[in-house]
matplotlib code that plots the C-alpha trace (Angstrom):
import matplotlib.pyplot as plt

x = [44.6, 43.2, 41.5, 40.0, 37.6, 36.8, 35.9, 34.0, 32.4, 31.9, 29.8, 27.7, 27.0, 25.4, 23.6, 21.7, 20.7, 19.7, 17.9, 15.8, 15.7, 13.5, 15.8, 15.2, 16.9, 18.4, 17.8, 21.1, 23.3, 25.5, 28.6, 30.7, 33.7, 36.5, 39.8, 41.6, 38.5, 38.5, 42.5, 40.8, 42.1, 40.4, 38.5, 41.0, 44.1, 45.4, 44.3, 44.8, 44.5, 43.9, 41.3, 39.6, 39.9, 38.7, 35.6, 35.3, 35.5, 32.9, 30.5, 30.6, 30.3, 26.9, 25.4, 26.2, 24.7, 21.6, 21.6, 21.7, 24.0, 26.3, 27.5, 30.7, 30.8, 34.1, 35.5, 34.8, 37.8, 35.8, 32.4, 31.1, 31.5, 30.5, 32.3, 29.5, 28.9, 28.9, 25.5, 23.6, 25.1, 22.9, 20.4, 19.2, 20.8, 23.3, 26.0, 29.4, 32.6, 36.3, 38.1, 39.8, 39.8, 43.2, 44.0, 45.6, 44.5, 41.2, 38.5, 39.6, 40.6, 37.5, 36.6, 40.0, 39.4, 35.8, 37.4, 40.0, 37.9, 34.6, 34.2, 33.4, 33.6, 32.9, 32.6, 29.4, 28.5, 25.6, 22.9, 19.9, 18.8, 18.3, 19.8, 17.8, 19.6, 23.7, 26.1, 28.2, 31.6, 33.2, 31.2, 31.3, 27.7, 25.9, 22.1, 22.5, 22.6, 19.6, 15.6, 14.1, 12.7, 15.7, 15.1, 18.2, 18.9, 20.3, 22.2, 24.1, 27.0, 28.0, 31.3, 33.4, 37.2, 37.0, 34.9, 31.6, 28.8, 25.5, 22.7, 20.0, 17.6, 14.4, 10.6, 8.2, 6.8, 3.5, 0.5, -3.0, -3.0, -5.4, -7.8, -5.1, -4.1, -0.6, 1.1, 3.0, 5.7, 6.7, 7.2]
y = [-148.0, -148.5, -144.8, -146.8, -148.3, -145.4, -143.7, -146.6, -146.8, -143.2, -143.4, -146.7, -144.6, -141.4, -143.0, -145.4, -142.1, -140.6, -143.5, -143.8, -139.9, -139.0, -135.9, -133.7, -131.6, -128.3, -129.7, -129.1, -132.2, -131.9, -133.8, -134.2, -136.3, -137.0, -138.0, -138.9, -141.0, -143.0, -144.0, -145.5, -142.9, -140.3, -137.4, -134.5, -136.0, -137.9, -135.3, -136.7, -135.6, -138.7, -139.7, -136.0, -136.5, -140.0, -139.2, -136.1, -138.6, -140.7, -138.3, -135.1, -136.7, -138.4, -135.4, -133.2, -135.5, -135.5, -132.1, -131.9, -129.4, -130.0, -128.7, -129.8, -128.9, -127.9, -128.5, -127.2, -124.7, -123.2, -123.6, -126.2, -123.4, -125.0, -124.7, -124.4, -123.3, -119.5, -120.4, -122.4, -119.2, -117.0, -119.2, -119.7, -116.1, -117.7, -115.1, -115.7, -115.3, -114.8, -117.8, -120.5, -123.7, -125.5, -129.4, -128.8, -125.9, -124.7, -126.4, -130.1, -131.9, -132.3, -128.6, -127.6, -130.7, -129.3, -125.3, -126.5, -128.8, -127.0, -124.4, -121.3, -122.1, -120.2, -120.3, -119.8, -119.9, -121.9, -122.9, -121.9, -125.5, -126.2, -129.6, -132.0, -135.2, -136.1, -138.1, -137.9, -139.6, -140.0, -138.1, -134.7, -133.6, -132.6, -132.0, -128.5, -127.8, -130.2, -129.1, -129.0, -133.3, -135.2, -139.4, -141.6, -143.9, -147.3, -148.6, -151.7, -149.9, -148.8, -147.9, -145.9, -147.1, -147.3, -143.9, -145.3, -143.4, -141.8, -140.8, -138.7, -137.1, -134.7, -134.9, -132.7, -132.5, -134.3, -131.7, -132.3, -134.6, -138.3, -136.9, -136.2, -138.4, -138.1, -138.0, -141.8, -140.7, -137.9, -139.8]
z = [-19.8, -22.8, -24.2, -26.9, -24.7, -22.8, -25.8, -27.2, -23.0, -23.4, -26.7, -25.5, -22.3, -24.1, -26.5, -24.3, -22.7, -24.9, -26.4, -22.6, -21.6, -24.8, -25.1, -27.9, -30.6, -28.9, -25.5, -23.2, -21.7, -18.8, -18.8, -15.0, -16.1, -13.4, -15.2, -12.4, -11.6, -14.8, -13.8, -10.7, -8.5, -6.2, -7.8, -8.3, -7.8, -11.0, -13.9, -17.8, -20.4, -22.6, -20.6, -20.6, -24.6, -25.2, -23.4, -25.9, -28.4, -27.3, -25.9, -27.7, -31.5, -30.7, -29.2, -32.0, -34.6, -32.7, -32.7, -28.5, -26.9, -24.7, -21.6, -20.1, -16.6, -14.7, -11.3, -7.6, -8.3, -10.4, -8.8, -11.5, -14.1, -17.6, -21.0, -23.6, -27.3, -27.8, -29.8, -26.9, -24.5, -26.9, -27.3, -23.5, -22.2, -19.8, -19.0, -20.1, -16.8, -17.3, -16.8, -18.8, -17.7, -16.7, -16.5, -13.1, -11.2, -12.3, -14.3, -14.9, -17.7, -19.1, -19.0, -20.6, -23.2, -24.4, -23.9, -26.4, -29.0, -29.4, -32.2, -30.5, -26.6, -23.3, -20.1, -18.2, -14.3, -14.2, -16.9, -14.3, -14.3, -17.8, -18.5, -19.8, -19.3, -18.4, -17.2, -14.2, -14.6, -11.6, -8.4, -10.3, -8.6, -11.9, -10.7, -9.4, -13.7, -14.0, -14.1, -10.8, -11.2, -12.2, -12.6, -12.6, -15.2, -15.4, -18.5, -19.4, -18.0, -14.5, -15.4, -17.9, -17.1, -13.6, -12.6, -11.6, -13.8, -12.7, -15.6, -15.2, -16.9, -16.3, -16.7, -15.8, -12.6, -11.6, -11.0, -10.1, -7.9, -7.3, -10.4, -12.6, -15.8, -16.4, -20.0, -20.4, -22.7, -19.8, -17.2]

ax = plt.figure().add_subplot(projection="3d")
ax.plot(x, y, z, "-o")
ax.set_aspect("equal")
plt.show()
């Protein structure tokens, strides 16, 4: 597998999401990533650190460049806990939990890579539905980490490597019924 292509696809996907989702500086972007699915295998069966590093290299610099906070979802063996920077945990008042993601045991390759490569990583059990946008690479189920109204996004890519992707953004709830007038920029 050409991991430079995985990096390129990951970068393109996150740039398109940020462009279409109107994500503001300081917002949380959640990433779920199955390195197995990127290789064309079933989730959880072929963990690959090279694939995870390639996704990291494509996504994290773009988020940092836009002032967007990354939340990397671990696998179900850590109850989909998230790796975030300590500053993100402190800004949002999240509670740190004690586990270190591992590629083949609990956490998955992407969670492990983020724990190794973030500046000051911590693990939090959840982010209280605070993510404003995200990408699910390979069916990792990121929805639990997003605001209550999530809108799927179509971008030009359908896959990263062999993994199908689902992109999402948050929008505020509609209130007021028929008489309400809505702000088109928030839709």
